[in-house]
TORKOLKE-884193 format. One record per residue (C-alpha): residue number from 1; residue in one letter; y, x, z. Coordinates in Angstrom, 3 decimals, decimal comma, padded with zeros to 6 digits, always signed. Example, Ala and Ser with C-alpha at 12.3 -4.5 7.8 and 13.67 -1.06 7.14 Angstrom:
! TORKOLKE-884193
1 / a / -004,500 / +012,300 / +007,800
2 / s / -001,060 / +013,670 / +007,140
! end
This chain:
! TORKOLKE-884193
1 / m / +075,321 / +114,346 / +049,688
2 / a / +074,738 / +117,413 / +051,664
3 / l / +076,192 / +118,606 / +055,135
4 / f / +078,079 / +121,587 / +054,761
5 / t / +078,841 / +123,816 / +058,460
6 / f / +082,059 / +125,904 / +058,447
7 / n / +081,798 / +128,711 / +061,203
8 / l / +084,588 / +129,643 / +063,111
9 / p / +085,602 / +133,099 / +060,751
10 / d / +086,328 / +136,748 / +062,046
11 / i / +090,096 / +136,010 / +062,443
12 / g / +090,988 / +139,256 / +063,916
13 / e / +090,138 / +142,748 / +065,498
14 / g / +088,105 / +142,531 / +068,548
15 / i / +088,213 / +139,005 / +068,580
16 / a / +085,390 / +137,540 / +070,223
17 / e / +085,982 / +133,727 / +070,703
18 / a / +089,038 / +131,300 / +070,046
19 / e / +090,769 / +127,985 / +071,758
20 / i / +090,965 / +124,993 / +069,817
21 / v / +094,986 / +123,776 / +070,462
22 / s / +095,233 / +121,095 / +068,104
23 / w / +093,199 / +119,317 / +065,561
24 / h / +094,602 / +117,659 / +062,144
25 / v / +091,178 / +116,067 / +061,230
26 / k / +088,768 / +114,024 / +062,897
27 / i / +085,968 / +113,033 / +062,138
28 / g / +085,525 / +110,372 / +059,192
29 / d / +088,319 / +111,760 / +057,777
30 / r / +088,705 / +112,976 / +053,989
31 / i / +090,148 / +115,855 / +053,887
32 / e / +090,565 / +118,091 / +050,570
33 / e / +089,552 / +121,818 / +050,022
34 / d / +093,186 / +123,655 / +051,554
35 / d / +093,497 / +121,307 / +053,579
36 / q / +094,668 / +122,409 / +057,673
37 / i / +091,604 / +121,505 / +060,030
38 / a / +092,764 / +123,094 / +063,231
39 / d / +094,648 / +125,794 / +064,941
40 / m / +093,084 / +128,159 / +066,876
41 / m / +095,096 / +130,561 / +069,392
42 / t / +093,381 / +133,975 / +070,458
43 / d / +094,580 / +136,931 / +072,604
44 / k / +097,583 / +137,705 / +070,195
45 / a / +098,123 / +134,562 / +067,689
46 / t / +097,924 / +130,979 / +066,960
47 / v / +095,505 / +130,985 / +063,811
48 / e / +095,564 / +127,735 / +061,404
49 / m / +092,436 / +126,698 / +059,668
50 / e / +091,795 / +125,824 / +056,848
51 / s / +089,169 / +123,744 / +054,617
52 / p / +086,946 / +125,840 / +052,310
53 / v / +085,812 / +122,556 / +050,574
54 / t / +086,037 / +119,104 / +049,830
55 / g / +084,922 / +115,541 / +051,845
56 / k / +084,401 / +113,828 / +054,810
57 / v / +084,272 / +115,469 / +058,445
58 / v / +080,972 / +114,226 / +060,476
59 / a / +081,408 / +116,334 / +063,425
60 / v / +084,158 / +118,535 / +065,319
61 / a / +083,191 / +121,341 / +067,389
62 / g / +084,617 / +120,314 / +071,014
63 / e / +088,826 / +118,471 / +072,147
64 / v / +092,228 / +120,751 / +072,239
65 / g / +091,421 / +123,123 / +075,113
66 / d / +087,971 / +124,017 / +074,458
67 / v / +086,786 / +127,203 / +073,736
68 / i / +084,229 / +128,359 / +071,259
69 / a / +083,034 / +131,761 / +069,822
70 / i / +083,601 / +133,394 / +066,796
71 / g / +080,701 / +132,510 / +064,190
72 / s / +080,235 / +128,905 / +065,949
73 / m / +080,300 / +125,673 / +064,290
74 / l / +084,285 / +124,607 / +064,109
75 / v / +083,402 / +121,495 / +061,636
76 / v / +081,073 / +119,982 / +059,679
77 / i / +081,707 / +118,071 / +056,334
78 / e / +079,794 / +116,109 / +054,286
79 / v / +080,195 / +116,881 / +050,664
80 / e / +078,829 / +116,463 / +046,512
81 / d / +075,482 / +118,066 / +046,408
82 / e / +076,919 / +120,416 / +043,490
83 / a / +080,193 / +121,273 / +046,048
84 / a / +077,666 / +122,552 / +048,660
85 / g / +075,612 / +124,493 / +046,314
86 / d / +079,020 / +126,636 / +045,066
87 / t / +080,319 / +127,101 / +048,833
88 / g / +077,117 / +129,759 / +048,624
89 / t / +075,896 / +127,962 / +052,111
90 / d / +072,323 / +126,714 / +052,679
91 / t / +073,775 / +123,362 / +054,318
92 / g / +070,099 / +121,206 / +053,539
93 / e / +070,365 / +117,233 / +053,927
94 / s / +069,066 / +116,694 / +057,422
95 / a / +070,726 / +115,320 / +059,577
96 / a / +073,882 / +117,208 / +061,708
97 / p / +072,539 / +118,496 / +064,990
98 / a / +073,751 / +117,392 / +068,085
99 / l / +077,620 / +117,805 / +068,566
100 / a / +081,370 / +117,186 / +071,030
101 / p / +082,744 / +113,826 / +070,632
102 / a / +085,300 / +114,145 / +068,722
103 / p / +088,944 / +115,059 / +070,186
104 / k / +091,098 / +111,653 / +070,860
105 / d / +093,957 / +111,351 / +068,076
106 / p / +096,845 / +111,896 / +069,679
107 / a / +098,171 / +109,957 / +067,383
108 / v / +096,561 / +106,571 / +068,172
109 / e / +097,007 / +106,155 / +071,996
110 / q / +096,674 / +102,792 / +074,243
111 / r / +099,897 / +100,074 / +074,392
112 / i / +100,926 / +097,873 / +076,367
113 / e / +103,201 / +095,246 / +074,883
114 / v / +105,418 / +092,766 / +076,828
115 / e / +106,871 / +089,809 / +075,050
116 / t / +109,636 / +088,431 / +076,611
117 / p / +108,967 / +084,444 / +075,861
118 / d / +111,500 / +083,029 / +073,658
119 / a / +113,256 / +079,559 / +074,803
120 / s / +110,729 / +077,046 / +073,382
121 / d / +107,980 / +078,633 / +075,132
122 / a / +109,996 / +078,972 / +078,152
123 / d / +110,143 / +075,137 / +077,922
124 / d / +106,106 / +074,742 / +077,037
125 / a / +105,512 / +076,548 / +080,132
126 / a / +107,946 / +074,597 / +082,094
127 / q / +106,525 / +071,461 / +081,375
128 / a / +103,135 / +072,824 / +081,072
129 / a / +103,492 / +073,419 / +085,222
130 / p / +103,060 / +071,547 / +088,303
131 / k / +105,904 / +069,470 / +089,191
132 / e / +106,748 / +069,841 / +093,352
133 / a / +109,490 / +067,445 / +094,801
134 / a / +112,729 / +068,860 / +095,038
135 / p / +114,276 / +068,786 / +098,549
136 / a / +116,456 / +066,156 / +099,590
137 / p / +119,778 / +067,965 / +099,399
138 / v / +122,181 / +068,237 / +102,421
139 / a / +125,299 / +066,404 / +102,115
140 / v / +128,313 / +068,553 / +102,802
141 / s / +131,748 / +066,865 / +102,691
142 / e / +134,151 / +068,679 / +100,874
143 / p / +137,341 / +069,038 / +103,786
144 / v / +133,943 / +070,724 / +105,974
145 / a / +132,683 / +073,190 / +103,016
146 / a / +136,367 / +074,577 / +102,361
147 / a / +137,323 / +074,888 / +105,645
148 / h / +134,061 / +077,139 / +106,425
149 / e / +134,890 / +079,086 / +102,997
150 / h / +138,457 / +079,866 / +104,511
151 / s / +137,015 / +080,626 / +108,038
152 / v / +134,756 / +083,776 / +106,174
153 / q / +137,761 / +084,901 / +103,529
154 / a / +139,870 / +085,309 / +106,854
155 / k / +137,807 / +087,451 / +108,691
156 / v / +137,253 / +089,690 / +105,767
157 / l / +139,915 / +091,444 / +104,031
158 / a / +139,203 / +093,812 / +101,528
159 / s / +140,319 / +094,515 / +098,039
160 / p / +138,418 / +093,579 / +094,688
161 / a / +137,111 / +097,277 / +094,867
162 / v / +135,699 / +097,283 / +098,009
163 / r / +133,743 / +094,533 / +097,887
164 / q / +132,247 / +094,542 / +094,527
165 / r / +131,055 / +098,399 / +095,656
166 / a / +129,646 / +097,081 / +099,168
167 / r / +127,640 / +094,293 / +096,599
168 / d / +126,569 / +096,948 / +094,432
169 / l / +125,102 / +098,841 / +098,005
170 / g / +124,099 / +095,897 / +099,399
171 / i / +126,149 / +095,544 / +101,969
172 / d / +126,884 / +092,521 / +103,718
173 / l / +130,878 / +093,333 / +104,147
174 / v / +130,767 / +090,925 / +107,638
175 / e / +128,556 / +093,517 / +109,436
176 / i / +131,268 / +096,577 / +109,049
177 / r / +133,928 / +097,035 / +111,160
178 / p / +137,058 / +097,420 / +109,534
179 / a / +140,270 / +098,778 / +110,371
180 / d / +143,164 / +098,335 / +113,151
181 / d / +144,582 / +096,302 / +110,537
182 / g / +141,723 / +094,029 / +109,861
183 / r / +140,857 / +095,250 / +106,138
184 / i / +137,703 / +097,105 / +105,058
185 / r / +138,480 / +099,836 / +102,614
186 / h / +136,392 / +102,591 / +101,351
187 / a / +135,931 / +104,590 / +104,130
188 / d / +135,184 / +102,170 / +106,627
189 / l / +131,918 / +101,601 / +103,806
190 / d / +131,909 / +105,406 / +104,192
191 / a / +130,887 / +105,288 / +107,902
192 / f / +128,990 / +102,472 / +107,747
193 / l / +126,465 / +104,331 / +105,122
194 / s / +126,498 / +107,659 / +107,138
195 / y / +125,245 / +105,799 / +110,587
196 / n / +122,969 / +103,355 / +108,931
197 / g / +121,416 / +105,150 / +106,027
198 / a / +118,226 / +104,970 / +107,714
199 / k / +118,698 / +101,041 / +106,918
200 / g / +117,880 / +100,955 / +102,511
201 / f / +121,406 / +100,924 / +101,584
202 / g / +122,643 / +102,623 / +098,945
203 / s / +121,133 / +103,331 / +095,378
204 / s / +117,467 / +103,852 / +094,916
205 / s / +115,121 / +104,565 / +091,644
206 / a / +111,391 / +102,844 / +090,498
207 / a / +108,384 / +105,208 / +091,547
208 / r / +107,148 / +106,840 / +088,160
209 / a / +103,787 / +107,123 / +086,791
210 / d / +101,284 / +109,973 / +087,843
211 / e / +100,814 / +112,454 / +084,935
212 / t / +098,090 / +114,519 / +083,973
213 / i / +098,355 / +117,456 / +081,816
214 / k / +095,442 / +119,450 / +080,700
215 / v / +096,682 / +122,978 / +080,568
216 / i / +095,465 / +124,808 / +077,140
217 / g / +096,978 / +127,005 / +074,503
218 / l / +099,424 / +128,843 / +075,547
219 / r / +100,623 / +126,903 / +079,290
220 / r / +096,338 / +128,346 / +079,874
221 / r / +097,464 / +131,730 / +078,892
222 / i / +099,725 / +132,445 / +081,102
223 / a / +098,583 / +131,035 / +083,686
224 / e / +095,660 / +133,318 / +083,498
225 / n / +097,455 / +136,574 / +082,896
226 / m / +099,969 / +135,743 / +086,018
227 / a / +096,562 / +135,289 / +087,794
228 / a / +095,276 / +138,638 / +086,577
229 / a / +098,635 / +140,133 / +087,573
230 / k / +098,937 / +138,573 / +091,089
231 / r / +095,325 / +139,363 / +091,943
232 / h / +094,984 / +143,093 / +090,522
233 / i / +098,815 / +144,559 / +091,040
234 / p / +100,121 / +145,100 / +094,473
235 / h / +103,874 / +144,375 / +093,347
236 / f / +106,545 / +145,968 / +095,267
237 / t / +109,776 / +144,270 / +094,779
238 / y / +114,118 / +146,678 / +094,382
239 / v / +116,639 / +145,179 / +093,726
240 / e / +120,688 / +146,645 / +093,673
241 / e / +123,902 / +145,644 / +093,441
242 / c / +125,831 / +146,581 / +090,566
243 / d / +129,741 / +146,979 / +089,662
244 / v / +129,505 / +146,087 / +085,576
245 / t / +133,127 / +145,324 / +085,719
246 / e / +133,972 / +148,134 / +083,649
247 / l / +130,366 / +147,446 / +081,375
248 / e / +132,151 / +143,825 / +081,092
249 / r / +134,982 / +145,618 / +079,380
250 / m / +133,668 / +147,679 / +076,978
251 / r / +131,182 / +145,304 / +075,495
252 / a / +134,697 / +142,922 / +074,963
253 / q / +135,817 / +145,524 / +072,969
254 / l / +133,038 / +146,563 / +070,756
255 / n / +133,182 / +142,931 / +070,024
256 / e / +136,350 / +142,945 / +069,208
257 / g / +135,842 / +145,254 / +066,185
258 / r / +132,841 / +144,564 / +065,061
259 / g / +133,143 / +143,013 / +061,876
260 / d / +130,125 / +141,438 / +060,649
261 / k / +127,804 / +142,902 / +062,949
262 / p / +126,032 / +140,685 / +065,871
263 / k / +128,303 / +139,959 / +068,052
264 / l / +126,972 / +142,036 / +071,814
265 / t / +125,367 / +140,500 / +074,342
266 / m / +124,780 / +141,961 / +077,765
267 / m / +121,296 / +142,954 / +076,761
268 / p / +121,956 / +145,403 / +074,141
269 / l / +123,261 / +147,549 / +076,723
270 / l / +120,999 / +147,397 / +079,907
271 / i / +118,972 / +148,086 / +077,350
272 / a / +120,355 / +151,287 / +075,852
273 / a / +120,828 / +152,405 / +079,557
274 / f / +117,211 / +152,185 / +080,437
275 / c / +115,949 / +154,238 / +077,759
276 / k / +118,402 / +157,113 / +078,290
277 / v / +117,118 / +157,195 / +082,204
278 / l / +113,811 / +156,503 / +081,792
279 / p / +112,288 / +160,134 / +079,753
280 / n / +113,344 / +161,283 / +083,690
281 / f / +110,959 / +158,614 / +085,725
282 / p / +107,792 / +158,476 / +083,083
283 / m / +105,509 / +156,260 / +085,512
284 / i / +107,923 / +152,863 / +085,007
285 / n / +106,990 / +153,764 / +081,316
286 / a / +103,356 / +153,158 / +081,535
287 / r / +100,540 / +151,354 / +081,263
288 / y / +097,232 / +151,453 / +084,059
289 / d / +094,182 / +150,458 / +082,826
290 / d / +091,903 / +150,130 / +085,917
291 / e / +088,736 / +149,720 / +084,728
292 / a / +088,771 / +153,135 / +083,134
293 / n / +091,335 / +154,248 / +086,064
294 / v / +093,531 / +155,589 / +083,384
295 / i / +097,467 / +155,806 / +083,307
296 / t / +099,340 / +156,401 / +079,707
297 / r / +102,659 / +157,135 / +080,041
298 / h / +104,999 / +156,699 / +077,094
299 / g / +106,641 / +158,726 / +074,937
300 / a / +108,649 / +155,688 / +072,959
301 / v / +110,003 / +152,061 / +074,651
302 / h / +108,491 / +149,359 / +073,293
303 / l / +110,527 / +146,846 / +075,067
304 / g / +108,750 / +143,736 / +075,811
305 / m / +111,441 / +140,655 / +076,139
306 / a / +110,323 / +137,674 / +077,698
307 / t / +111,602 / +134,690 / +076,026
308 / q / +111,602 / +131,628 / +077,096
309 / t / +109,965 / +128,702 / +073,808
310 / d / +109,329 / +125,025 / +074,106
311 / t / +105,252 / +125,915 / +074,296
312 / g / +106,193 / +128,281 / +077,253
313 / l / +106,601 / +132,010 / +077,543
314 / m / +106,577 / +134,903 / +075,599
315 / v / +107,038 / +138,621 / +075,375
316 / p / +108,139 / +139,567 / +071,604
317 / v / +108,255 / +143,758 / +071,336
318 / i / +111,259 / +145,863 / +070,592
319 / r / +109,099 / +148,463 / +069,074
320 / d / +111,277 / +152,257 / +069,812
321 / a / +114,055 / +151,159 / +071,208
322 / q / +115,266 / +154,263 / +072,621
323 / a / +115,319 / +154,701 / +068,921
324 / k / +117,903 / +151,969 / +068,358
325 / n / +121,344 / +152,023 / +068,441
326 / l / +123,769 / +149,073 / +070,033
327 / w / +123,679 / +147,403 / +066,988
328 / q / +119,883 / +147,407 / +066,241
329 / l / +118,822 / +146,151 / +069,730
330 / a / +121,489 / +143,228 / +069,000
331 / n / +119,936 / +142,514 / +065,744
332 / e / +115,867 / +142,468 / +066,654
333 / i / +116,439 / +141,093 / +069,732
334 / r / +118,348 / +137,808 / +067,757
335 / r / +115,010 / +138,232 / +065,364
336 / l / +112,169 / +138,118 / +067,646
337 / a / +113,940 / +135,480 / +069,926
338 / q / +114,036 / +133,582 / +067,208
339 / a / +110,970 / +134,198 / +066,053
340 / a / +109,235 / +133,612 / +069,243
341 / r / +111,086 / +129,548 / +069,181
342 / d / +110,228 / +129,027 / +065,745
343 / g / +106,262 / +130,680 / +065,836
344 / s / +107,142 / +132,904 / +062,951
345 / a / +106,340 / +135,509 / +065,447
346 / k / +103,480 / +138,056 / +063,681
347 / s / +100,510 / +140,056 / +066,387
348 / s / +102,438 / +143,354 / +065,753
349 / d / +105,867 / +141,386 / +067,336
350 / l / +103,922 / +140,277 / +070,296
351 / s / +101,844 / +143,045 / +071,475
352 / g / +101,807 / +146,820 / +072,853
353 / s / +104,550 / +146,537 / +074,812
354 / t / +104,836 / +149,387 / +077,566
355 / l / +107,732 / +148,023 / +079,884
356 / t / +109,192 / +145,184 / +080,022
357 / l / +112,673 / +142,929 / +080,743
358 / t / +113,113 / +139,217 / +082,042
359 / s / +116,207 / +137,480 / +082,322
360 / l / +117,793 / +133,884 / +082,496
361 / g / +121,138 / +134,813 / +081,739
362 / p / +123,876 / +132,883 / +083,478
363 / l / +120,233 / +131,171 / +085,702
364 / g / +119,255 / +134,608 / +086,849
365 / g / +120,440 / +133,951 / +090,278
366 / v / +121,091 / +136,501 / +092,863
367 / a / +118,112 / +138,247 / +092,838
368 / t / +114,371 / +137,974 / +091,310
369 / t / +110,911 / +139,078 / +092,243
370 / p / +109,171 / +139,120 / +088,336
371 / v / +106,132 / +138,887 / +087,832
372 / i / +104,299 / +142,514 / +085,940
373 / n / +102,898 / +142,341 / +082,722
374 / r / +099,662 / +143,695 / +083,026
375 / p / +098,528 / +145,958 / +081,970
376 / e / +102,095 / +147,407 / +082,653
377 / v / +103,505 / +148,985 / +085,499
378 / a / +107,071 / +147,525 / +086,047
379 / i / +109,384 / +145,138 / +084,885
380 / i / +113,069 / +144,559 / +085,193
381 / g / +115,368 / +141,991 / +085,853
382 / p / +119,177 / +142,527 / +085,852
383 / n / +120,481 / +138,578 / +087,749
384 / r / +123,194 / +137,280 / +086,803
385 / i / +126,930 / +138,268 / +086,807
386 / v / +129,499 / +136,863 / +089,884
387 / e / +132,769 / +137,531 / +090,448
388 / r / +133,655 / +139,007 / +093,929
389 / p / +136,792 / +140,523 / +096,125
390 / m / +135,542 / +144,106 / +096,199
391 / f / +137,965 / +147,558 / +098,061
392 / v / +138,246 / +149,942 / +094,905
393 / a / +140,467 / +152,638 / +094,833
394 / d / +144,117 / +152,385 / +094,385
395 / g / +144,137 / +156,308 / +092,915
396 / m / +146,743 / +157,131 / +095,941
397 / g / +143,923 / +158,050 / +098,678
398 / g / +143,936 / +154,748 / +099,833
399 / e / +142,183 / +150,742 / +098,877
400 / r / +143,031 / +147,499 / +097,277
401 / i / +141,075 / +144,501 / +096,919
402 / e / +140,648 / +143,741 / +093,784
403 / k / +138,676 / +141,122 / +092,197
404 / r / +135,585 / +142,842 / +090,334
405 / k / +132,275 / +141,625 / +088,147
406 / l / +128,779 / +142,083 / +089,967
407 / m / +125,655 / +141,804 / +088,305
408 / n / +122,066 / +142,803 / +091,235
409 / i / +118,859 / +144,179 / +089,278
410 / s / +116,009 / +143,933 / +090,207
411 / i / +112,523 / +145,646 / +089,447
412 / s / +109,054 / +144,657 / +090,243
413 / c / +106,700 / +147,725 / +090,275
414 / d / +102,225 / +148,051 / +090,147
415 / h / +102,570 / +150,562 / +093,531
416 / r / +099,336 / +151,873 / +092,864
417 / v / +101,355 / +153,692 / +090,126
418 / v / +105,552 / +154,104 / +091,163
419 / d / +106,570 / +154,289 / +094,563
420 / g / +109,305 / +153,246 / +096,189
421 / y / +111,390 / +156,115 / +096,183
422 / d / +110,792 / +156,464 / +092,374
423 / a / +111,838 / +153,291 / +091,593
424 / a / +114,323 / +153,300 / +093,274
425 / s / +116,086 / +156,420 / +091,995
426 / f / +115,086 / +155,271 / +088,623
427 / i / +117,443 / +152,747 / +089,337
428 / q / +120,639 / +154,058 / +091,367
429 / e / +120,281 / +156,309 / +087,799
430 / v / +121,110 / +153,049 / +086,023
431 / k / +123,376 / +151,515 / +088,018
432 / k / +125,414 / +155,249 / +087,364
433 / l / +125,476 / +154,231 / +083,814
434 / l / +126,048 / +150,790 / +083,972
435 / e / +129,428 / +151,241 / +086,172
436 / t / +130,627 / +154,435 / +084,043
437 / p / +129,753 / +152,928 / +080,324
438 / v / +130,951 / +155,175 / +078,522
439 / l / +127,885 / +157,769 / +079,621
440 / i / +125,437 / +154,964 / +077,568
441 / l / +126,876 / +156,060 / +074,601
442 / s / +127,112 / +159,786 / +074,867
443 / d / +124,927 / +162,013 / +074,043
! end
C-alpha cells in the first residue's frame, strides 16, 4: 500500500486560496476515481473537487470553513502500489504527516430520544415506587356539596364560549367584575386582560434553545464584502418619489400583446430607463480602484442584479444591458435569477458588473439605503409601489384628486467619486422617463 497526496489544483486565474464549503468524504471512506471529494469556494465560484485515484481516505485538510492555499494538501488517499505509480505522484510509503482532524460528519449527530413507557412499564414503576399513606378523605355531605356548587354557579354567569376562553387563558371567572346584568362577556375578559396583563394571563411560548452557526461559504463572502464596502466607502443615499401610474399602464398594455414573449415585470422598464440616462452621468456607471487611485468610467452597462438565494445574496450580471430591448432584458433577468438560485451560474455570470440594481419587490419598503457593491460607485434600489390620492391637472386649468401609483427610488453613491448633485440629477432624469414612459421606447 502507498499514500497518494491530492493537492488543491489551480482552479482559476489569479486564485491563491479556496474555502472548504462542504466535504463529501471523511477519514476511513473508500472512494472511487472521479468520486466527489469536496466543494471549494473561491472569490468567483464554487468548484467540485473529484478524486483522481481509487482508495481509502486517511487524512483531510481541515473542517468546513477552513481556507487552504492552492497547491497545498487537500486529502491523502491510501492506494495500491500500482495505482500510486500510475498517477505519476511520488508518494512513498511513509506515514502521512500530522494533519488537521477530520470534519464532523453532518449526517452523524448526537441524538437524544425520549421514550414514553408503555402501560406495563408504568405499572411496574408504580409497584416499585415506595407507597405513601394517602391523606384521610374529608367527608362532605351531598346536600352541602350541591349547595356550594349551586352558589358558585349563581355568582358567575357566562356563556360556554366565554368560559372556555377563560380556561384557555387561565383566568378564574370569579375574579372578573361582570356587566350590569351580572353576565360576563368577552368584552369583560378583554377589559380584565388590559388591566391585568402583567400578571401573566394570555398565551405564552416556550423559549427555544440557543443556536450557534458557523459563518462559512457564501455567507462569509457576503459578510466580508459588506464590511469592506462600509469600511472603505463613504456612502450617501438620495431618495425620490416617482409617479409610475402611466408606466404600469404601459406595462399592462405590452403584456397583453406579448405572445410567447416573457411577461414584463417592472425591472426591464427600470433598467431601460437607467441605461437611457447613464450616458449623461458617466460617473454613476463606474468602478473605483482605491488602491491604484484610478476611476474607470464604463461605456457599456454591465448591470448587477442582486438576487436572494437559499445560501445568501448573489449578484449575477446582465452584460451590455444598454444594447437589449425590454423582452431581451426580461429573458436575461429570468435566466440569471434561476441560475443563481439553482447553483448553475458560471463565474462569468457573477463578475464584472459596473452598476447594481437591488429590489425587494413587494417587500421593498418606503425607502432603502442599499450598500454599494464594491468596487462600483453606485447602487440603485426601487421600492414597493403604493397607491395614494394625488392632485393632478384636470385639463381645464385646475386640479382634481386622483388615485395614483407611487414608487420611491433610492440610490446610494460613493461620495469620493459621485457628488450629491450628480446623484440627484441622475434620479430626476430617470423620474422624467418613468412618469412619461413613452420616452423610454423613443430613440
